[in-house]
C-alpha positions as CSV (number, residue, x, y, z in Angstrom):
1,M,-48.9,9.2,-84.9
2,S,-51.8,10.9,-83.1
3,M,-53.6,10.7,-79.7
4,T,-57.1,9.4,-79.0
5,Q,-58.9,7.5,-76.2
6,M,-60.0,3.9,-75.7
7,W,-62.6,2.5,-73.4
8,F,-61.9,-0.7,-71.4
9,N,-65.2,-1.7,-69.6
10,D,-66.0,1.5,-67.6
11,K,-62.5,3.0,-67.7
12,V,-61.1,5.3,-70.4
13,S,-57.4,5.6,-71.2
14,A,-55.6,8.2,-73.4
15,V,-53.5,6.4,-76.0
16,T,-51.2,7.4,-78.8
17,T,-51.7,5.6,-82.1
18,V,-48.4,4.6,-83.8
19,K,-48.0,3.2,-87.3
20,A,-45.4,0.6,-86.8
21,G,-44.2,-0.9,-90.0
22,P,-43.9,-2.8,-92.1
23,C,-40.1,-2.5,-91.7
24,V,-38.0,-4.4,-94.3
25,I,-34.5,-5.5,-93.5
26,A,-32.3,-4.0,-96.3
27,Q,-28.9,-5.1,-95.0
28,V,-27.4,-7.5,-92.4
29,K,-24.0,-6.6,-91.0
30,N,-21.7,-9.1,-89.4
31,K,-18.4,-9.0,-87.5
32,D,-16.3,-10.7,-90.2
33,K,-17.1,-8.1,-92.9
34,D,-18.2,-5.0,-91.1
35,G,-16.7,-5.4,-87.7
36,Y,-20.0,-5.4,-85.8
37,E,-23.4,-6.9,-86.0
38,A,-26.3,-4.7,-87.0
39,L,-29.6,-4.6,-89.0
40,Q,-30.6,-1.9,-91.4
41,F,-34.4,-1.3,-91.4
42,T,-36.4,0.6,-94.0
43,L,-39.8,2.3,-93.6
44,G,-42.2,3.9,-96.1
45,E,-41.8,4.4,-99.8
46,K,-40.4,7.1,-102.0
47,K,-40.5,7.9,-105.7
48,E,-37.6,6.4,-107.6
49,K,-36.6,9.7,-109.1
50,N,-36.0,11.1,-105.6
51,I,-33.5,8.3,-104.8
52,S,-29.9,8.4,-105.9
53,K,-28.5,5.6,-108.1
54,P,-26.1,4.2,-105.4
55,Q,-29.1,3.9,-103.0
56,L,-31.2,2.2,-105.6
57,G,-28.5,-0.3,-106.1
58,H,-28.2,-0.8,-102.4
59,F,-31.9,-1.4,-101.9
60,K,-32.4,-3.5,-105.1
61,K,-31.7,-6.8,-103.3
62,A,-34.4,-6.1,-100.7
63,G,-36.8,-4.9,-103.4
64,V,-37.7,-1.6,-101.6
65,K,-37.6,2.2,-102.3
66,P,-37.7,3.5,-98.8
67,A,-38.4,6.9,-97.5
68,H,-36.5,6.3,-94.2
69,V,-33.6,4.1,-93.3
70,K,-32.2,3.4,-89.8
71,E,-29.5,1.0,-88.5
72,F,-29.7,-0.7,-85.2
73,R,-26.9,-2.7,-83.6
74,F,-28.3,-6.1,-82.8
75,E,-26.7,-9.2,-81.4
76,G,-27.6,-12.2,-83.4
77,A,-28.2,-10.2,-86.6
78,S,-26.8,-13.1,-88.6
79,E,-30.0,-15.1,-87.9
80,F,-32.0,-12.8,-90.2
81,K,-31.7,-12.2,-93.9
82,V,-32.3,-9.4,-96.4
83,G,-36.0,-9.0,-97.2
84,D,-37.4,-10.1,-93.8
85,V,-40.3,-8.0,-92.7
86,V,-40.9,-6.8,-89.2
87,S,-44.5,-5.7,-88.4
88,S,-46.5,-4.7,-85.4
89,G,-47.1,-8.4,-84.6
90,T,-43.7,-8.6,-83.0
91,F,-45.2,-6.8,-80.0
92,A,-48.0,-8.0,-77.7
93,V,-50.7,-6.4,-75.6
94,G,-49.3,-5.6,-72.1
95,D,-45.7,-5.2,-73.3
96,I,-43.7,-2.4,-71.5
97,V,-41.8,-0.3,-74.1
98,N,-39.5,2.7,-74.3
99,V,-40.3,5.3,-77.0
100,C,-37.6,7.6,-78.3
101,G,-38.3,10.7,-80.5
102,T,-37.6,14.3,-81.2
103,S,-39.8,16.7,-79.1
104,K,-41.7,19.5,-80.6
105,G,-39.7,22.6,-81.4
106,R,-41.1,25.7,-79.7
107,G,-38.5,28.3,-80.6
108,F,-37.2,30.9,-78.2
109,Q,-39.2,30.9,-74.9
110,G,-38.9,32.7,-71.6
111,V,-38.3,31.2,-68.2
112,V,-42.0,30.9,-67.2
113,K,-42.8,28.6,-70.1
114,R,-39.4,27.0,-70.5
115,H,-38.6,26.3,-66.8
116,G,-41.9,26.8,-65.1
117,F,-41.0,30.0,-63.1
118,H,-43.8,31.5,-61.0
119,G,-43.2,35.1,-62.1
120,F,-43.4,38.4,-60.1
121,R,-46.4,40.1,-58.5
122,K,-48.9,41.9,-60.8
123,T,-49.5,44.8,-58.5
124,H,-47.8,47.0,-55.8
125,G,-45.3,48.8,-57.8
126,N,-44.3,46.1,-60.3
127,K,-44.4,47.1,-64.0
128,D,-43.5,44.8,-66.9
129,Q,-41.9,42.4,-64.5
130,E,-44.4,39.6,-64.4
131,R,-42.5,37.1,-66.5
132,M,-39.0,38.3,-66.0
133,S,-36.3,36.0,-64.7
134,G,-35.0,38.3,-62.0
135,S,-31.4,38.4,-60.7
136,I,-29.1,35.8,-62.2
137,G,-25.9,35.9,-60.2
138,P,-24.7,36.3,-56.6
139,K,-22.7,39.4,-55.5
140,G,-19.7,37.5,-54.1
141,P,-18.4,35.7,-57.3
142,A,-19.9,38.5,-59.4
143,H,-20.4,36.2,-62.4
144,V,-23.1,33.9,-63.8
145,F,-22.7,30.2,-63.2
146,K,-23.0,27.7,-66.0
147,G,-26.3,26.0,-66.2
148,M,-28.4,28.9,-64.9
149,K,-32.0,28.6,-65.9
150,M,-32.7,31.4,-68.4
151,G,-34.7,32.0,-71.5
152,G,-33.6,30.3,-74.7
153,R,-34.5,27.8,-77.4
154,M,-37.0,25.2,-76.3
155,G,-37.9,21.8,-77.8
156,G,-36.3,19.9,-80.6
157,D,-34.4,17.6,-78.3
158,R,-34.0,13.9,-78.3
159,V,-36.4,12.6,-75.6
160,T,-37.0,9.0,-74.4
161,T,-40.2,8.2,-72.5
162,T,-39.9,4.9,-70.5
163,N,-42.3,2.4,-69.0
164,L,-45.1,2.8,-71.5
165,E,-47.7,0.1,-71.9
166,I,-49.2,-1.3,-75.1
167,L,-53.0,-1.4,-74.6
168,A,-54.1,-2.7,-78.0
169,L,-52.8,-3.9,-81.4
170,D,-54.2,-3.7,-85.0
171,E,-52.0,-6.2,-86.8
172,E,-53.9,-5.9,-90.1
173,N,-53.1,-2.1,-90.3
174,D,-49.8,-2.3,-88.3
175,L,-51.1,0.0,-85.6
176,I,-50.0,0.1,-82.0
177,F,-52.0,1.8,-79.3
178,I,-49.6,3.0,-76.5
179,K,-50.9,4.3,-73.2
180,G,-50.1,8.0,-72.6
181,A,-48.2,10.5,-74.6
182,I,-44.9,10.0,-76.5
183,P,-42.4,12.6,-77.6
184,G,-42.7,14.2,-81.1
185,A,-45.2,15.9,-83.3
186,I,-47.9,14.3,-85.4
187,N,-46.4,12.2,-88.3
188,S,-42.9,12.3,-86.7
189,L,-40.6,9.3,-86.5
190,V,-40.1,7.4,-83.2
191,M,-38.2,4.3,-82.1
192,I,-40.0,1.7,-80.0
193,N,-37.7,-0.5,-77.8
194,A,-38.9,-3.5,-75.9
195,K,-37.5,-6.6,-74.3
196,G,-38.1,-10.0,-76.0
197,E,-37.6,-11.9,-79.2
198,M,-38.0,-10.1,-82.5
199,K,-40.3,-11.9,-84.9
200,V,-40.3,-11.5,-88.7
201,N,-42.6,-12.5,-91.7
202,L,-45.6,-12.9,-89.5
203,K,-48.2,-12.0,-92.1
204,K,-46.8,-14.4,-94.7
205,A,-47.0,-17.2,-92.1
206,E,-50.6,-16.4,-91.4
207,E,-51.6,-16.3,-95.1
208,T,-50.2,-19.7,-96.1
209,P,-52.5,-22.0,-94.0
210,V,-55.6,-20.1,-95.0
211,A,-54.8,-20.6,-98.7
212,E,-54.4,-24.4,-98.2
213,E,-57.7,-24.7,-96.3
214,T,-59.9,-23.0,-98.8
215,P,-60.0,-25.7,-101.5
216,V,-60.9,-28.3,-98.9
217,A,-64.1,-26.4,-98.1
218,E,-65.0,-26.3,-101.8
219,E,-64.4,-30.0,-102.4
220,T,-66.6,-31.3,-99.6
221,P,-70.0,-30.1,-101.1
222,V,-69.0,-31.6,-104.4
223,V,-68.7,-35.1,-102.9
224,E,-72.1,-34.7,-101.2
225,E,-73.8,-33.7,-104.4
226,T,-73.1,-37.0,-106.2
227,P,-76.2,-37.9,-108.3
228,V,-77.4,-40.7,-106.0
229,V,-81.0,-39.3,-106.3
230,E,-80.9,-39.7,-110.1
231,E,-80.2,-43.5,-109.8
232,A,-83.1,-43.9,-107.5
233,S,-85.4,-42.4,-110.1
234,V,-84.1,-44.8,-112.7
235,V,-85.1,-47.7,-110.5
236,E,-88.6,-46.2,-110.2
237,E,-89.0,-46.1,-113.9
238,T,-88.7,-50.0,-114.2
239,P,-92.5,-50.6,-114.3
240,V,-92.2,-50.2,-118.1
241,V,-91.6,-53.9,-118.1
242,E,-95.1,-54.4,-116.8
243,E,-96.6,-52.8,-119.9
244,T,-94.9,-55.3,-122.2
245,P,-96.9,-58.4,-121.3
246,V,-100.1,-56.4,-121.8
247,V,-99.1,-55.6,-125.4
248,E,-98.2,-59.3,-126.0
249,E,-101.5,-60.6,-124.7
250,T,-103.7,-58.5,-127.0
251,P,-102.6,-60.1,-130.3
252,V,-103.1,-63.6,-128.8
253,V,-106.7,-62.8,-128.2
254,E,-107.2,-61.6,-131.7
255,E,-105.7,-64.7,-133.2
256,V,-108.0,-66.9,-131.2
257,K,-111.0,-65.1,-132.5
258,T,-109.9,-65.4,-136.1
259,E,-109.4,-69.2,-135.8
260,N,-112.9,-69.6,-134.3
261,A,-114.4,-67.5,-137.0
262,E,-112.8,-69.8,-139.7
263,E,-114.1,-72.9,-138.1
264,A,-117.5,-71.5,-137.9
265,K,-117.6,-71.0,-141.7
């Protein structure tokens, strides 16, 4: 996950590149057995030595060794099966999505950076007060109310950014280009939520017709290259028959000459 920019005619847009999948369904939960409907998705790959034996047995049916596993409650989960693959092709250009992630952790910060306080004056008797929070409580109650904006830990929260538009797709590399910024650091995990029907096994469906069409293209030139030209050359070689009568006429002439010579004697 990283940010870049894309040009559309004469306009440029800041986009976030997200590697979306392939996500393999490792488990399908239903109401009869589990009490609710859900799908368990896996992402990435991990070395077998770093996965516990119970997890290896759990993912054996799906044939994966995932680095990340996440379960989503999904109505109609029984329509899918273990081993189905969800890729970036389930989205489309122009879709409006919500992206949920963990924001960058920034440690302990003051009120100026954390809450956007203006700060005090830099001159006229102020010393070391430029970024101080100031008074924090009224005189009457004489205590600090809950929720007062003060310095503290900043970032590392669960944040959802809504109404983001998908500007482009790279289905071959499973990349989604989302307009604007999304929560989280580079290489962090996010969840993309959109309305519509989820599609699975799109790449397998695209590869099958291509494999069937390739042999047809190879057979057509073979039919055209039938040796019709060779038969025509055989017909042209037939004038050999014309030479045969010439050979037969020569001995006839010689025999006539011999008979005339004997009569002359």
